[in-house]
PASESE-420939 format. One record per residue (C-alpha): residue in three letters; chain; x, y, z. Coordinates in Angstrom, 2 decimals, decimal comma. Example, Ala and Ser with C-alpha at 12.3 -4.5 7.8 and 13.67 -1.06 7.14 Angstrom:
# residues 2
@resn:ALA; chain:A; u:12,30; v:-4,50; w:7,80
@resn:SER; chain:A; u:13,67; v:-1,06; w:7,14
# end
This chain:
# residues 130
@resn:MET; chain:A; u:-26,96; v:0,98; w:-5,36
@resn:ALA; chain:A; u:-27,65; v:-2,56; w:-4,11
@resn:GLN; chain:A; u:-24,72; v:-3,83; w:-6,15
@resn:ARG; chain:A; u:-22,40; v:-1,26; w:-4,56
@resn:ASN; chain:A; u:-23,60; v:-2,28; w:-1,08
@resn:ALA; chain:A; u:-23,00; v:-5,94; w:-1,91
@resn:TYR; chain:A; u:-19,48; v:-5,14; w:-3,07
@resn:ALA; chain:A; u:-18,81; v:-3,11; w:0,09
@resn:ALA; chain:A; u:-20,07; v:-6,01; w:2,22
@resn:TYR; chain:A; u:-17,82; v:-8,41; w:0,30
@resn:GLN; chain:A; u:-14,80; v:-6,14; w:0,76
@resn:ASN; chain:A; u:-15,55; v:-5,77; w:4,47
@resn:SER; chain:A; u:-15,86; v:-9,53; w:4,84
@resn:LYS; chain:A; u:-12,60; v:-10,00; w:2,95
@resn:VAL; chain:A; u:-10,78; v:-7,70; w:5,39
@resn:LEU; chain:A; u:-12,36; v:-9,23; w:8,48
@resn:THR; chain:A; u:-11,40; v:-12,77; w:7,46
@resn:ALA; chain:A; u:-7,89; v:-12,01; w:6,17
@resn:SER; chain:A; u:-4,75; v:-13,16; w:7,92
@resn:PRO; chain:A; u:-2,23; v:-10,53; w:9,06
@resn:ALA; chain:A; u:-0,08; v:-11,38; w:6,02
@resn:GLU; chain:A; u:-3,06; v:-10,93; w:3,69
@resn:LEU; chain:A; u:-3,93; v:-7,62; w:5,34
@resn:THR; chain:A; u:-0,38; v:-6,39; w:4,73
@resn:LEU; chain:A; u:-0,68; v:-7,39; w:1,08
@resn:MET; chain:A; u:-4,00; v:-5,51; w:0,87
@resn:LEU; chain:A; u:-2,31; v:-2,42; w:2,27
@resn:TYR; chain:A; u:0,42; v:-2,58; w:-0,36
@resn:GLU; chain:A; u:-2,21; v:-3,06; w:-3,07
@resn:GLY; chain:A; u:-4,20; v:-0,11; w:-1,73
@resn:ALA; chain:A; u:-1,21; v:2,24; w:-1,73
@resn:ILE; chain:A; u:-0,42; v:1,21; w:-5,30
@resn:ARG; chain:A; u:-4,02; v:1,76; w:-6,38
@resn:PHE; chain:A; u:-4,16; v:5,21; w:-4,73
@resn:CYS; chain:A; u:-0,92; v:6,27; w:-6,43
@resn:ASN; chain:A; u:-2,24; v:5,11; w:-9,79
@resn:VAL; chain:A; u:-5,45; v:7,09; w:-9,31
@resn:ALA; chain:A; u:-3,42; v:10,14; w:-8,27
@resn:ILE; chain:A; u:-1,30; v:9,90; w:-11,43
@resn:ALA; chain:A; u:-4,37; v:9,59; w:-13,64
@resn:SER; chain:A; u:-5,96; v:12,54; w:-11,83
@resn:ILE; chain:A; u:-2,90; v:14,74; w:-12,30
@resn:ASP; chain:A; u:-2,88; v:13,83; w:-16,00
@resn:LYS; chain:A; u:-6,55; v:14,94; w:-16,19
@resn:GLY; chain:A; u:-5,87; v:18,12; w:-14,22
@resn:ASP; chain:A; u:-8,05; v:17,04; w:-11,27
@resn:VAL; chain:A; u:-5,77; v:18,18; w:-8,45
@resn:GLN; chain:A; u:-8,33; v:17,56; w:-5,68
@resn:VAL; chain:A; u:-8,75; v:13,88; w:-6,54
@resn:ALA; chain:A; u:-4,97; v:13,61; w:-6,90
@resn:HIS; chain:A; u:-4,50; v:15,20; w:-3,47
@resn:ASN; chain:A; u:-7,09; v:12,92; w:-1,85
@resn:ASN; chain:A; u:-5,48; v:9,79; w:-3,27
@resn:ILE; chain:A; u:-1,94; v:10,82; w:-2,38
@resn:MET; chain:A; u:-3,17; v:11,39; w:1,18
@resn:LYS; chain:A; u:-4,77; v:7,93; w:1,18
@resn:ALA; chain:A; u:-1,48; v:6,40; w:0,01
@resn:GLN; chain:A; u:0,33; v:8,24; w:2,83
@resn:ARG; chain:A; u:-2,13; v:6,93; w:5,40
@resn:VAL; chain:A; u:-1,67; v:3,38; w:4,11
@resn:ILE; chain:A; u:2,10; v:3,66; w:4,42
@resn:GLN; chain:A; u:1,69; v:5,11; w:7,92
@resn:GLU; chain:A; u:-0,44; v:2,08; w:8,78
@resn:LEU; chain:A; u:2,24; v:-0,25; w:7,43
@resn:GLN; chain:A; u:4,74; v:1,68; w:9,55
@resn:ALA; chain:A; u:2,57; v:1,33; w:12,65
@resn:THR; chain:A; u:2,52; v:-2,46; w:12,28
@resn:LEU; chain:A; u:6,30; v:-2,81; w:12,38
@resn:ASP; chain:A; u:7,60; v:-4,93; w:15,24
@resn:MET; chain:A; u:10,70; v:-2,99; w:16,23
@resn:LYS; chain:A; u:12,21; v:-5,94; w:18,14
@resn:TYR; chain:A; u:13,42; v:-7,21; w:14,75
@resn:PRO; chain:A; u:16,40; v:-5,36; w:13,22
@resn:VAL; chain:A; u:14,85; v:-5,37; w:9,74
@resn:ALA; chain:A; u:11,95; v:-3,29; w:11,06
@resn:GLU; chain:A; u:14,23; v:-0,26; w:11,34
@resn:ASP; chain:A; u:15,12; v:-0,63; w:7,65
@resn:PHE; chain:A; u:11,43; v:-0,78; w:6,73
@resn:ASN; chain:A; u:10,77; v:2,23; w:8,94
@resn:LYS; chain:A; u:13,39; v:4,23; w:7,04
@resn:VAL; chain:A; u:11,91; v:3,21; w:3,69
@resn:TYR; chain:A; u:8,40; v:4,11; w:4,83
@resn:ASN; chain:A; u:9,63; v:7,51; w:6,10
@resn:TYR; chain:A; u:11,27; v:8,12; w:2,74
@resn:LEU; chain:A; u:8,12; v:7,15; w:0,82
@resn:ILE; chain:A; u:5,95; v:9,40; w:2,99
@resn:SER; chain:A; u:8,28; v:12,35; w:2,41
@resn:ARG; chain:A; u:8,26; v:11,67; w:-1,34
@resn:LEU; chain:A; u:4,46; v:11,52; w:-1,34
@resn:MET; chain:A; u:4,33; v:14,84; w:0,47
@resn:GLU; chain:A; u:6,61; v:16,34; w:-2,16
@resn:ALA; chain:A; u:4,58; v:14,78; w:-4,98
@resn:ASN; chain:A; u:1,42; v:16,22; w:-3,48
@resn:LEU; chain:A; u:2,85; v:19,73; w:-3,19
@resn:GLU; chain:A; u:4,13; v:19,70; w:-6,75
@resn:LYS; chain:A; u:1,52; v:17,33; w:-8,24
@resn:ASN; chain:A; u:4,56; v:15,53; w:-9,64
@resn:VAL; chain:A; u:3,90; v:12,31; w:-11,58
@resn:GLU; chain:A; u:7,59; v:11,34; w:-11,70
@resn:ILE; chain:A; u:7,79; v:11,23; w:-7,92
@resn:LEU; chain:A; u:4,61; v:9,16; w:-7,77
@resn:GLU; chain:A; u:6,10; v:6,76; w:-10,32
@resn:GLU; chain:A; u:9,16; v:6,42; w:-8,07
@resn:VAL; chain:A; u:6,96; v:5,65; w:-5,06
@resn:LEU; chain:A; u:5,00; v:3,14; w:-7,16
@resn:LYS; chain:A; u:8,22; v:1,39; w:-8,16
@resn:HIS; chain:A; u:9,19; v:0,95; w:-4,50
@resn:MET; chain:A; u:5,69; v:-0,10; w:-3,45
@resn:ARG; chain:A; u:5,44; v:-2,68; w:-6,23
@resn:THR; chain:A; u:8,83; v:-4,13; w:-5,29
@resn:MET; chain:A; u:7,80; v:-4,36; w:-1,64
@resn:ARG; chain:A; u:4,44; v:-5,89; w:-2,56
@resn:ASP; chain:A; u:6,05; v:-8,46; w:-4,86
@resn:THR; chain:A; u:8,60; v:-9,39; w:-2,20
@resn:TRP; chain:A; u:5,80; v:-9,74; w:0,35
@resn:LYS; chain:A; u:3,91; v:-12,06; w:-2,02
@resn:GLU; chain:A; u:7,02; v:-14,22; w:-2,37
@resn:VAL; chain:A; u:7,38; v:-14,41; w:1,42
@resn:MET; chain:A; u:3,73; v:-15,43; w:1,70
@resn:GLN; chain:A; u:4,20; v:-18,16; w:-0,93
@resn:ILE; chain:A; u:7,33; v:-19,49; w:0,78
@resn:ASN; chain:A; u:5,55; v:-19,55; w:4,14
@resn:ALA; chain:A; u:2,56; v:-21,34; w:2,62
@resn:ALA; chain:A; u:4,82; v:-23,90; w:0,97
@resn:ASN; chain:A; u:6,68; v:-24,48; w:4,24
@resn:LYS; chain:A; u:3,40; v:-24,99; w:6,11
@resn:ASN; chain:A; u:2,28; v:-27,53; w:3,53
@resn:HIS; chain:A; u:5,54; v:-29,48; w:3,94
@resn:VAL; chain:A; u:5,25; v:-29,50; w:7,72
@resn:SER; chain:A; u:1,66; v:-30,76; w:7,83
# end
């Protein structure tokens, strides 16, 4: 129990001290993790755990959507992708469909990997400016 509380405190501290870019990366990682748990749960026949994790993934994507700054044209493109992913998650949840979850995972991993690259480029540019 004490170990679990220590881990929770560490995770809380990690979130509280993260930059906005790191928080976005954490959201992508969370959505990926929830989809993976949902897939494993469907494979085991545990539809309630699958449902709960698909809903968590949806909420994460909705949070990513809420952080979009619509003054940038690319935000509308992200908004469309997020809407698509949410609708696919809803469909996956209704059908408990692993193939749809795999599709969502593919998109989320691509977005996460692209975000990591952007973070690395920004970090490299900051180091060159200093």
